[in-house]
C-alpha positions in Angstrom: 5.7 18.9 -14.9 7.8 16.2 -16.5 9.7 14.0 -13.9 13.3 14.9 -14.0 15.4 11.9 -15.1 18.3 13.0 -13.0 16.1 12.4 -9.9 14.8 9.0 -10.9 17.9 7.1 -9.6 17.6 3.4 -9.7 18.7 2.8 -5.8 21.4 0.6 -5.2 19.6 -2.6 -5.8 20.8 -6.0 -7.4 18.8 -8.1 -9.5 16.0 -7.3 -12.0 14.3 -4.5 -10.3 15.2 -0.8 -9.7 12.9 0.9 -7.4 13.1 4.7 -7.3 14.2 6.5 -4.2 11.6 9.0 -2.6 11.5 12.3 -4.4 10.5 14.4 -1.7 12.8 16.3 1.0 12.8 13.4 3.6 15.0 10.5 3.8 13.1 7.1 4.2 13.7 4.5 6.7 11.7 1.2 7.6 11.4 -1.6 9.9 9.1 -4.6 10.3 6.7 -4.7 13.3 4.7 -7.9 14.6 2.7 -7.7 17.7 0.8 -10.8 19.5 1.6 -14.3 19.4 -1.7 -15.5 17.2 -3.2 -14.6 14.0 -5.2 -12.0 15.8 -2.0 -9.7 16.2 -0.5 -7.7 13.5 2.2 -7.5 11.1 3.4 -4.6 9.0 6.4 -2.8 7.6 6.8 0.6 9.1 8.0 3.1 6.8 9.0 6.6 8.1 11.1 9.7 7.8 14.7 8.9 9.1 17.8 10.7 9.6 20.7 9.9 7.4 23.2 7.1 8.6 26.5 6.3 7.0 26.7 2.8 5.7 22.8 2.2 6.2 21.6 -1.4 5.1 18.9 -1.6 2.6 16.2 -4.3 3.3 15.5 -6.9 0.7 12.5 -6.3 -1.5 11.3 -9.9 -0.9 12.0 -10.4 2.7 12.2 -14.5 2.6 12.3 -17.3 0.3 8.9 -18.2 1.3 7.1 -15.4 -0.2 8.8 -16.4 -3.7 6.9 -19.6 -3.5 3.6 -18.0 -2.5 4.1 -15.3 -5.5 5.0 -18.1 -7.9 1.9 -20.0 -6.9 -0.4 -16.8 -7.1 0.7 -15.1 -10.0 1.9 -17.8 -12.3 -0.1 -20.8 -10.6 3.2 -22.5 -10.7 5.1 -23.0 -7.3 8.0 -24.4 -9.0 8.6 -21.2 -10.6 9.6 -20.0 -7.1 13.5 -20.8 -7.5 13.6 -18.8 -10.8 11.6 -15.9 -9.4 14.3 -15.9 -6.6 17.1 -15.8 -8.8 15.4 -12.9 -10.9 14.3 -10.8 -8.0 15.6 -12.4 -4.7 18.7 -10.2 -4.4 16.8 -6.9 -4.9 16.8 -4.3 -2.2 14.7 -1.2 -1.5 16.4 2.2 -1.4 15.5 3.0 2.3 17.5 2.8 5.4 16.8 -0.6 7.4 16.1 0.3 11.0 17.3 3.7 10.3 16.8 6.6 13.0 13.6 8.3 13.2 13.8 11.9 12.1 11.9 13.8 15.1 9.1 16.1 14.4 7.5 17.9 17.1 4.4 18.8 15.2 4.1 15.1 14.4 3.8 13.1 11.2 0.3 12.1 9.8 -0.2 8.6 9.6 -1.4 6.2 6.5 -2.3 2.8 7.0 -1.6 0.7 3.8 -3.8 -2.2 2.9 -2.1 -4.5 0.1 -4.0 -6.3 -2.9 -5.1 -9.9 -3.4 -1.9 -12.2 -3.5 0.5 -9.5 -2.6 2.2 -8.9 1.0 3.6 -5.8 2.9 6.8 -5.0 0.8 5.2 -5.1 -2.7 4.1 -1.3 -2.7 7.5 0.1 -1.3 7.8 2.3 -4.2 4.5 4.2 -3.3 5.0 4.0 0.4 8.7 5.4 0.2 7.4 8.3 -2.1 4.8 9.3 0.3 7.0 9.2 3.4 9.5 11.2 1.4 7.0 14.0 1.6 6.6 13.9 5.4 4.3 10.9 6.3 4.5 7.7 8.4 3.2 4.6 6.3 2.3 1.4 7.9 2.1 -1.3 5.3 0.1 -4.1 6.6 0.3 -7.9 5.7 -3.2 -9.3 5.9 -3.9 -12.5 7.7 -7.2 -13.3 6.0 -5.5 -16.0 3.6 -5.5 -13.1 0.8 -1.6 -12.5 1.1 0.5 -14.5 -1.2 1.7 -15.9 2.2 2.3 -14.8 5.5 3.0 -15.9 9.1 3.1 -15.3 12.8 5.3 -16.3 15.6 3.5 -18.2 18.4 4.0 -17.8 22.2 6.6 -20.7 22.0 10.2 -19.1 21.4 10.6 -18.7 17.6 7.8 -21.1 16.2 6.4 -19.6 13.1 3.0 -20.7 11.6 2.5 -19.8 8.1 -1.0 -18.7 6.5 -1.0 -19.9 3.0 -3.1 -17.9 0.3 -6.4 -19.4 -0.4 -8.6 -19.6 -3.6 -12.6 -19.3 -3.3 -13.5 -22.9 -2.3 -15.4 -24.9 -4.8 -18.9 -24.5 -4.5 -18.7 -21.3 -2.3 -20.0 -17.9 -3.9 -17.1 -15.5 -4.3 -18.9 -12.5 -2.9 -19.3 -14.4 0.7 -15.7 -15.5 0.7 -14.5 -12.0 -0.2 -16.8 -10.1 1.7 -15.8 -11.9 5.1 -12.1 -11.2 3.9 -12.6 -7.7 3.3 -14.4 -7.1 6.8 -11.2 -8.9 8.5 -8.9 -6.6 6.5 -10.5 -3.3 7.6 -10.5 -4.7 11.2 -6.9 -5.2 11.0 -6.4 -1.5 9.6 -8.5 -0.4 12.5 -6.1 -2.5 14.9 -3.2 -0.9 13.4 -4.6 2.4 14.1 -5.0 1.4 17.8 -1.6 0.0 18.0 -0.2 3.6 17.1 -2.7 5.0 19.3 -1.3 3.1 22.2 2.2 4.0 21.4 1.3 7.6 21.4 -0.2 7.3 25.0 3.2 5.7 25.9 2.0 2.1 26.3 5.1 -0.2 25.7 4.5 -2.6 22.4 6.7 -5.4 22.2 7.9 -6.3 18.9 7.9 -10.2 18.3 10.6 -9.7 15.7 13.1 -8.1 18.0 14.3 -5.4 15.8 16.9 -3.0 16.5 14.3 -0.1 16.7 12.4 1.0 19.3 8.5 1.7 18.7 8.3 4.2 21.7 10.7 6.7 19.6 7.0 7.5 17.7 5.4 8.4 21.1 5.7 12.3 20.5 6.1 12.3 16.5 2.7 11.4 15.3 -0.4 13.3 14.7 -3.1 11.0 15.0 -5.7 13.7 14.3 -4.4 13.3 10.7 -4.9 9.6 9.8 -5.8 8.0 6.5 -6.6 4.5 4.8 -5.1 3.7 1.7 -4.7 0.6 -0.4 -4.6 -1.1 -3.9 -7.3 -3.3 -5.5 -8.7 -5.6 -2.8 -6.8 -3.1 -0.4 -8.5 0.0 -2.1 -12.0 -1.4 -1.2 -10.5 -2.4 2.2 -9.5 1.4 2.8 -13.2 2.4 2.0 -14.5 -0.1 4.4 -12.0 1.2 7.1 -13.7 4.7 7.0 -17.1 2.9 8.0 -15.7 1.1 10.8 -13.4 3.9 12.4 -14.3 7.4 12.3 -10.5 8.3 13.1 -9.8 7.7 9.4 -10.3 11.2 8.1 -10.5 10.0 4.4 -9.0 7.3 1.9 -7.0 6.8 -1.2 -8.2 3.8 -3.2 -5.9 2.6 -6.1 -7.7 0.8 -8.6 -10.2 -0.5 -5.9 -11.7 -3.8 -6.6 -15.4 -2.8 -5.4 -17.0 -6.1 -5.8 -16.6 -7.5 -2.0 -18.2 -4.6 -0.5 -22.1 -5.1 0.3 -24.4 -2.4 -1.0 -25.9 -1.3 2.2 -22.5 -0.1 3.6 -22.4 2.4 0.5 -24.4 5.2 2.3 -22.5 4.5 5.6 -19.1 5.8 4.3 -18.9 9.2 6.1 -15.7 10.8 4.6 -14.2 11.5 1.1 -12.2 8.9 -0.8 -9.9 9.5 -3.8 -10.1 6.7 -6.4 -7.1 6.5 -8.8 -7.7 4.1 -11.5 -5.9 2.6 -14.1 -7.1 2.5 -17.5 -7.4 -1.3 -18.2 -8.8 -2.8 -14.8 -12.1 -1.3 -14.0 -15.6 -2.3 -15.1 -18.8 -0.2 -15.4 -20.1 -1.9 -12.4 -17.2 -0.9 -10.4 -17.0 2.5 -11.4 -20.7 3.3 -10.9 -20.2 2.0 -7.2 -17.6 4.6 -7.0 -20.1 7.3 -8.5 -22.5 6.2 -5.7 -19.8 7.3 -3.1 -19.1 10.6 -5.0 -22.7 11.5 -5.4 -23.1 11.3 -1.7 -19.9 13.0 -0.8 -19.0 15.8 -3.0 -15.3 15.7 -2.0 -15.0 12.2 -3.3 -12.9 12.2 -6.4 -12.4 9.5 -9.3 -9.5 9.9 -11.7 -7.8 7.6 -14.2 -4.0 7.6 -15.0 -4.0 6.9 -18.8 -1.6 4.4 -20.2 -1.5 2.3 -17.1 -2.6 -1.2 -16.2 -3.6 -2.5 -12.7 0.0 -3.9 -11.8 1.4 -0.1 -12.5 0.4 0.7 -8.9 2.6 -2.0 -7.5 6.5 -2.3 -7.3 6.1 -4.8 -10.3 5.9 -1.7 -12.6 9.7 -1.5 -12.5 10.5 -4.9 -13.5 12.1 -5.0 -17.1 9.4 -5.1 -19.8 9.7 -8.6 -21.0 9.6 -10.0 -17.5 6.8 -7.8 -16.7 4.7 -9.1 -19.6 5.9 -12.9 -19.1 4.2 -12.4 -15.7 1.3 -10.2 -16.2 0.6 -9.9 -20.0 0.5 -6.5 -21.5 2.1 -3.6 -19.6 1.1 0.1 -19.4 2.5 2.7 -22.2 2.8 5.3 -19.5 6.5 5.2 -18.0 6.4 3.9 -14.7 8.1 6.6 -13.0 5.5 8.9 -14.4 2.8 7.0 -13.2 4.1 6.8 -9.8 4.7 10.8 -9.6 1.3 11.2 -11.0 -0.5 8.8 -8.5 1.4 10.1 -5.4 0.9 13.8 -6.5 -2.9 13.4 -6.4 -2.8 11.6 -3.2 -0.7 14.1 -1.6 -3.0 16.8 -2.8 -6.1 14.9 -1.8 -4.4 14.3 1.8 -3.4 18.1 2.3 -7.0 18.9 1.6 -8.7 16.4 3.9 -5.8 15.9 6.6 -5.7 19.8 6.9 -1.8 19.7 6.2 0.3 22.7 5.9 2.4 21.8 2.9 2.9 22.7 -0.7 1.0 19.9 -2.1 -2.0 22.0 -3.2 0.2 22.6 -6.3 -1.1 19.3 -7.4 -4.9 20.0 -7.0 -5.6 20.0 -10.7 -5.0 16.3 -10.6 -8.0 15.5 -8.4 -10.3 16.8 -11.2 -8.4 14.8 -13.8 -6.6 17.8 -15.2 -3.1 17.2 -16.6 -1.0 15.1 -19.2 -2.0 11.4 -18.7 -4.9 12.0 -16.2 -8.6 12.1 -16.8 -11.8 12.4 -14.8 -13.8 9.3 -13.8 -13.0 6.3 -16.0 -13.0 4.7 -19.5 -13.5 1.1 -19.3 -11.0 -1.8 -20.3 -11.3 -5.5 -19.6 -11.5 -6.3 -15.9 -8.8 -8.8 -14.8 -8.2 -9.8 -11.2 
């Protein structure tokens, strides 16, 4: 069904970016979580259903100026553009309630661990995370420490000392596969550690948040259903989600947004035990990549591959909501499908798939047709465009 323009508010964001609020029945809150004083710890942005609160603050989309520098370096190859990027999007906010009170749910919320793409970080998928949470999930959007984030940091044991982890390109003379394969294993391991973190919280173990947020993680204790856990991610994060299924049987399924299949070794394909929903954009995938997805679908009849027509790779990120000229200047040609429509198709397909494989008692089965590529702007499997990372 067409997305109602009336429901596509622009949030109360400043700057050049207007992310849509969630369309589901729940309000959305978020907080940042960092555990452990070394790079072996975890860093994530937690999105969760929340209670309404008068005068709730909205978090910045780019959490700190350092991320503008990292983004400028990765996307434009020019760190000096950092100040311009800061002016364009530095004041933009995400239309969610920062540290808002959790909305309790006695049956518990299902959990999604979300993995970002190459050169991204924890906040750049706020539109997709917000939409999923508005339909009754908790989403933990990781910030990976494998040098694939635009930049990230951890806080050492000494009070307040930060150590930054820069983006790293493939070193000269090193084969890209081996470099990326090592990264994808570290990323999938971080997804597993994130799940362990929530399993500990559910058992009542105290989790000290190094960032000292005004939000107590122990409120999640009786509000998560950890029999219903999925992995999800975009691009490098999409293949990370697939690998997480191999490493951890508690992940019941994965949703892979325009997965970059290249870094996964062939020997692991037969090891993927549970279904994957591949949601591809029209211009990114190659025949080799789709052949790898089809290998998984031939082993698991519940795996699905669909393509959202009229979309490009970045349409599955928050960048889709940048004005056209700015988007084109950074990424080249943009998709022809309205980004709100693309977001609705992507999240509805994901919700239908998650209902099926997490055994949810919701109304998401109304979008089952999308899983077969049936509907406006959706096609089964994939037409091939040029690959660009």
